[in-house]
Backbone bond lengths (Angstrom), bond angles and torsions (degrees), N, CA, C in turn:
res aa  C-N    CA-C-N  psi(-1)  N-CA   C-N-CA  omega(-1)  CA-C   N-CA-C  phi
1 X - - - 1.445 - - 1.577 111.58 -
2 X 1.266 116.99 138.37 1.443 121.77 -175.63 1.551 106.61 -109.77
3 X 1.417 115.15 121.51 1.398 120.60 175.54 1.550 110.92 -103.44
4 X 1.289 112.49 132.28 1.538 119.48 -177.61 1.548 104.57 -111.10
5 X 1.415 113.82 130.85 1.383 120.76 177.39 1.588 111.31 -135.79
6 X 1.319 113.45 155.02 1.462 116.93 170.19 1.439 109.76 -63.46
7 X 1.323 120.95 148.68 1.485 127.34 172.23 1.527 110.33 -150.52
8 X 1.275 113.88 154.51 1.437 120.12 167.93 1.583 108.24 -79.24
9 X 1.414 115.55 139.44 1.494 115.01 179.56 1.528 111.56 -64.41
10 X 1.315 120.43 -11.37 1.435 120.53 -178.78 1.609 108.12 -96.61
11 X 1.298 118.20 -2.83 1.470 116.99 176.22 1.515 106.92 -62.75
12 X 1.397 115.23 139.00 1.461 118.17 -177.05 1.571 115.94 -47.99
13 X 1.317 117.53 -39.62 1.384 119.24 -176.57 1.478 111.54 -72.14
14 X 1.359 120.96 -35.67 1.390 124.38 174.38 1.597 109.63 -68.11
15 X 1.238 115.24 -40.59 1.444 118.40 -178.43 1.571 110.62 -67.36
16 X 1.290 118.48 -35.56 1.431 121.07 171.52 1.482 115.09 -63.78
17 X 1.353 115.95 -41.27 1.417 116.65 178.27 1.563 113.27 -69.50
18 X 1.224 114.91 -41.54 1.467 123.20 176.47 1.516 111.35 -57.77
19 X 1.427 114.63 -41.85 1.416 116.88 173.66 1.458 117.66 -60.94
20 X 1.425 115.05 -40.52 1.362 124.01 -179.52 1.506 111.08 -62.67
21 X 1.406 111.95 -45.94 1.503 116.58 178.09 1.563 110.94 -60.07
22 X 1.316 117.31 -41.75 1.402 121.63 179.99 1.535 113.55 -57.42
23 X 1.460 111.66 -41.80 1.450 118.81 179.60 1.567 108.64 -63.43
24 X 1.358 114.03 -45.48 1.442 120.64 -178.40 1.479 113.52 -62.86
25 X 1.353 116.65 -41.63 1.491 122.52 175.59 1.501 112.02 -63.68
26 X 1.336 120.70 -40.22 1.394 125.55 179.00 1.430 108.63 -62.79
27 X 1.287 118.99 -45.64 1.571 123.70 176.37 1.523 111.17 -57.51
28 X 1.332 118.41 -44.61 1.405 123.66 -174.65 1.480 112.42 -76.19
29 X 1.344 116.50 -52.80 1.463 125.56 -168.64 1.447 114.72 -105.28
30 X 1.278 124.33 -20.22 1.364 128.23 -175.98 1.459 112.33 93.49
31 X 1.339 117.18 -2.65 1.502 119.80 -177.98 1.572 104.43 -135.06
32 X 1.353 119.03 144.05 1.426 122.88 179.94 1.509 111.66 -80.18
33 X 1.329 117.57 -16.76 1.439 119.75 -177.43 1.525 113.99 79.38
34 X 1.341 118.25 1.24 1.482 120.53 -172.99 1.539 106.29 -70.27
35 X 1.313 122.51 -27.17 1.440 122.80 -176.51 1.470 111.57 -62.57
36 X 1.320 120.60 -24.35 1.479 125.21 -177.07 1.490 112.58 -103.48
37 X 1.310 116.48 16.01 1.471 120.16 175.85 1.510 110.95 -125.74
38 X 1.288 118.37 127.00 1.474 124.92 172.81 1.575 106.68 -123.92
39 X 1.262 117.03 121.99 1.413 122.36 -176.39 1.534 111.61 -58.84
40 X 1.314 116.86 -36.97 1.468 117.80 179.75 1.487 112.23 -64.50
41 X 1.387 120.19 -22.50 1.425 121.49 172.16 1.450 117.36 -60.44
42 X 1.360 117.64 -25.99 1.447 120.36 -178.03 1.498 115.62 -110.83
43 X 1.349 112.78 31.46 1.424 124.46 179.37 1.500 99.75 -124.42
44 X 1.463 114.48 149.71 1.523 115.28 170.17 1.469 110.92 93.02
45 X 1.333 114.67 -176.25 1.415 123.97 -178.41 1.512 116.25 -55.72
46 X 1.323 115.47 132.34 1.419 119.52 -177.81 1.548 117.34 74.74
47 X 1.245 117.45 8.54 1.426 121.48 -174.86 1.548 112.31 -128.21
48 X 1.326 120.04 159.55 1.457 123.11 -179.68 1.523 106.87 -157.69
49 X 1.237 112.52 144.02 1.542 122.37 170.45 1.561 103.71 -126.28
50 X 1.418 117.05 122.30 1.385 123.83 -178.36 1.463 109.62 -115.53
51 X 1.362 111.44 149.51 1.531 119.55 177.57 1.495 107.11 -127.82
52 X 1.313 117.65 133.66 1.556 124.43 177.22 1.515 103.34 -98.24
53 X 1.317 112.99 140.06 1.450 120.15 175.68 1.530 106.85 -134.33
54 X 1.352 115.12 146.91 1.427 120.79 177.69 1.539 110.48 -84.85
55 X 1.301 118.63 -175.38 1.476 124.29 -171.69 1.530 113.08 -62.18
56 X 1.361 112.39 -25.94 1.529 117.32 177.04 1.538 112.55 -92.34
57 X 1.321 118.33 6.70 1.440 123.57 173.02 1.564 111.14 84.14
58 X 1.454 115.23 7.59 1.408 116.54 174.88 1.574 114.80 -72.79
59 X 1.332 117.53 141.53 1.457 121.31 178.81 1.450 110.92 -67.92
60 X 1.375 123.40 126.09 1.470 123.20 -172.22 1.554 109.24 -129.60
61 X 1.283 117.98 -13.22 1.415 121.33 -176.45 1.583 113.10 -167.78
62 X 1.408 111.58 167.78 1.396 113.68 -177.47 1.591 108.20 -159.89
63 X 1.284 114.06 166.79 1.477 118.72 176.06 1.525 108.43 -176.98
64 X 1.314 117.81 156.99 1.436 121.61 -177.70 1.461 112.10 -141.86
65 X 1.340 118.05 161.35 1.409 123.80 -173.27 1.611 101.21 -135.78
66 X 1.341 111.68 132.24 1.529 115.77 174.92 1.507 107.96 -130.51
67 X 1.312 116.93 150.59 1.493 117.78 169.97 1.458 110.36 -64.65
68 X 1.290 115.90 135.91 1.464 121.27 174.97 1.488 114.05 -105.78
69 X 1.274 114.46 -45.39 1.464 126.60 175.91 1.447 111.82 -160.79
70 X 1.311 124.74 170.56 1.433 122.29 -176.33 1.551 109.79 -57.33
71 X 1.370 114.07 124.99 1.400 120.16 178.95 1.532 117.29 84.29
72 X 1.313 114.76 -6.87 1.478 117.53 -175.78 1.560 108.33 -129.07
73 X 1.380 112.54 133.59 1.483 122.05 174.91 1.455 109.97 -111.48
74 X 1.269 117.01 154.31 1.451 123.96 174.85 1.554 113.14 -115.60
75 X 1.274 118.75 133.95 1.484 124.30 177.86 1.537 107.65 -84.77
76 X 1.272 115.90 126.74 1.500 120.69 175.60 1.607 110.28 -126.23
77 X 1.284 112.42 149.38 1.510 122.89 169.18 1.543 112.50 55.30
78 X 1.322 119.60 44.76 1.412 129.38 174.36 1.582 110.06 -73.65
79 X 1.251 115.24 118.31 1.514 116.89 -176.28 1.552 110.24 -150.84
80 X 1.330 113.40 139.98 1.481 121.66 171.46 1.512 107.34 -121.46
81 X 1.267 116.25 122.49 1.488 121.13 -178.79 1.559 113.63 -61.00
82 X 1.441 114.68 -26.50 1.463 116.62 -176.35 1.554 100.88 -135.64
83 X 1.399 117.70 130.09 1.458 121.37 179.34 1.565 110.35 -80.57
84 X 1.310 116.42 151.98 1.476 118.49 170.46 1.456 116.54 83.56
85 X 1.312 117.80 9.59 1.459 118.89 -179.93 1.559 113.75 -118.74
86 X 1.338 115.12 13.25 1.491 118.56 176.13 1.464 119.14 88.96
87 X 1.425 112.10 -4.76 1.469 118.80 -173.33 1.511 111.76 -61.74
88 X 1.344 115.28 -47.31 1.479 117.42 -179.81 1.501 114.41 -65.53
89 X 1.358 114.71 -36.99 1.491 118.19 176.60 1.488 110.06 -66.93
90 X 1.304 119.70 -35.24 1.520 120.75 -176.37 1.529 106.98 -70.85
91 X 1.361 116.62 -41.36 1.505 119.48 -178.06 1.545 108.76 -70.26
92 X 1.331 117.55 -41.90 1.442 118.67 179.38 1.622 111.69 -64.14
93 X 1.429 117.03 -36.55 1.474 120.35 179.34 1.544 105.50 -64.15
94 X 1.305 117.02 -46.34 1.450 119.81 -178.50 1.553 111.46 -62.53
95 X 1.308 117.03 -42.11 1.435 114.86 176.00 1.538 114.83 -67.84
96 X 1.290 118.52 -28.90 1.454 122.41 174.56 1.517 110.02 -69.98
97 X 1.322 115.43 -42.17 1.514 116.59 177.23 1.535 108.58 -65.31
98 X 1.247 120.06 -42.05 1.455 120.58 -178.92 1.563 109.09 -60.10
99 X 1.350 116.06 -50.72 1.464 122.88 173.55 1.458 112.49 -44.40
100 X 1.352 114.82 -46.92 1.457 118.98 -177.52 1.546 111.49 -70.82
101 X 1.305 116.43 -36.06 1.512 115.78 173.96 1.370 115.92 -72.24
102 X 1.268 123.90 -19.30 1.434 131.29 174.21 1.498 109.92 -83.67
103 X 1.224 122.10 -9.90 1.506 126.05 179.44 1.482 118.48 85.42
104 X 1.325 113.76 15.62 1.550 117.29 176.64 1.469 110.15 -67.22
105 X 1.339 116.05 148.29 1.442 122.37 173.76 1.560 114.97 -99.91
106 X 1.280 114.44 -16.89 1.467 119.14 -176.68 1.524 107.57 -152.10
107 X 1.328 115.60 150.85 1.448 126.47 -179.16 1.633 101.50 -122.78
108 X 1.284 112.81 135.46 1.494 120.00 174.58 1.537 111.68 -130.54
109 X 1.249 117.16 157.56 1.446 124.50 179.55 1.580 113.14 -158.14
110 X 1.314 113.48 161.33 1.433 113.53 177.40 1.527 105.85 -135.22
111 X 1.307 116.23 144.04 1.485 125.18 172.68 1.540 108.36 -137.25
112 X 1.281 120.50 175.16 1.419 122.08 174.11 1.482 112.36 -90.79
113 X 1.332 118.51 139.00 1.467 119.59 -174.96 1.583 111.49 -59.75
114 X 1.369 118.83 -31.94 1.413 123.52 174.28 1.583 111.96 -62.54
115 X 1.300 121.10 -21.13 1.400 124.00 178.44 1.451 110.75 -79.83
116 X 1.308 122.46 67.78 1.432 129.61 -170.89 1.629 111.76 -59.94
117 X 1.386 112.11 -33.04 1.394 109.40 176.61 1.462 116.99 -68.30
118 X 1.361 119.93 -37.18 1.485 123.94 169.52 1.505 112.96 -63.79
119 X 1.251 114.95 -43.37 1.550 118.66 -179.20 1.449 109.53 -58.26
120 X 1.314 118.02 -47.86 1.510 126.34 179.32 1.523 113.18 -62.78
121 X 1.333 113.78 -39.23 1.476 120.58 -173.94 1.547 106.74 -71.02
122 X 1.392 119.59 -44.76 1.432 119.91 179.82 1.548 111.56 -66.54
123 X 1.356 115.36 -43.29 1.414 117.29 176.20 1.504 116.16 -52.59
124 X 1.348 113.76 -47.36 1.488 119.81 176.78 1.530 112.16 -61.45
125 X 1.321 117.49 -27.72 1.466 122.62 -177.68 1.503 110.39 -88.35
126 X 1.308 118.85 8.64 1.483 122.26 170.75 1.515 113.62 95.14
127 X 1.390 117.61 3.93 1.532 118.31 177.95 1.485 108.54 -81.98
128 X 1.318 115.34 142.73 1.414 122.80 -177.75 1.476 110.86 -118.81
129 X 1.318 122.19 143.41 1.460 121.77 179.37 1.494 109.42 -57.52
130 X 1.348 113.74 140.91 1.401 119.82 172.41 1.551 114.18 -131.31
131 X 1.359 120.13 173.67 1.437 114.18 -179.28 1.502 109.89 -67.57
132 X 1.316 117.18 152.52 1.503 120.69 177.12 1.491 110.82 -61.43
133 X 1.252 114.80 146.72 1.446 126.13 178.11 1.501 114.13 -128.85
134 X 1.289 114.64 157.20 1.470 120.24 169.99 1.632 108.64 60.47
135 X 1.314 108.45 -133.07 1.449 118.79 -176.03 1.592 113.97 -66.12
136 X 1.303 112.12 -10.00 1.458 117.10 -168.71 1.639 109.16 -99.27
137 X 1.283 117.27 -4.18 1.424 123.33 175.32 1.534 110.04 -66.69
138 X 1.337 113.24 128.97 1.460 120.56 -179.82 1.612 112.99 79.89
139 X 1.363 116.62 12.28 1.429 119.98 179.62 1.462 107.93 -114.06
140 X 1.400 115.61 99.27 1.508 118.57 -174.24 1.426 112.33 -69.06
141 X 1.395 126.15 -13.71 1.356 128.08 177.36 1.564 113.10 -75.83
142 X 1.294 112.24 -13.42 1.546 122.08 -174.75 1.492 107.88 -95.36
143 X 1.348 113.87 143.14 1.537 119.42 171.42 1.539 102.33 -131.26
144 X 1.315 115.74 128.42 1.424 124.40 178.38 1.515 111.98 -106.92
145 X 1.333 111.61 143.96 1.488 118.49 -177.69 1.543 108.88 -127.50
146 X 1.269 116.89 155.60 1.478 125.22 174.75 1.452 110.15 -140.68
147 X 1.328 112.16 155.22 1.551 118.60 175.20 1.460 104.12 -153.34
148 X 1.330 115.32 134.19 1.511 120.14 173.88 1.527 110.33 -67.52
149 X 1.287 116.09 147.99 1.463 121.34 172.96 1.475 106.71 -88.48
150 X 1.297 117.42 119.94 1.522 120.14 -174.79 1.480 108.33 -92.64
151 X 1.339 110.26 132.20 1.452 120.78 176.26 1.527 111.01 -103.29
152 X 1.260 119.51 124.62 1.480 122.54 178.04 1.452 109.04 -70.02
153 X 1.304 118.18 133.57 1.456 123.05 173.74 1.510 109.70 -67.97
154 X 1.300 116.07 144.29 1.514 119.63 178.82 1.509 109.70 -107.82
């Protein structure tokens, strides 16, 4: 069973997972992605940093949400320490639920085109390619995705 909890991005477990993600991204893309992440962006109103733990309490995944513009949140630092065990899906679902609870209408994210595992993962999760935004405009190596936040009718 995967347990998802709120965490500060400077918590030692979160820092260790973010560092592991940075290493993996550097190996895949040639860049750690750290330049596009500011821990302060995932603290405070409209933001979240989540940590996934296994049944023994070990940190196994993370992800963060930051306000991008009114009604739009951006996912940052999504990582699963082990592939194929549902960790990434659990973290993504928790981030989407948090975005909904915070009143966001859309979620966006960026990854590198060469990171085919991430590109496929987000596509399977219902994210669709969208025009580049912010720091990703004019960067052909970047691929941006968006997904509407679905609100159930009452």
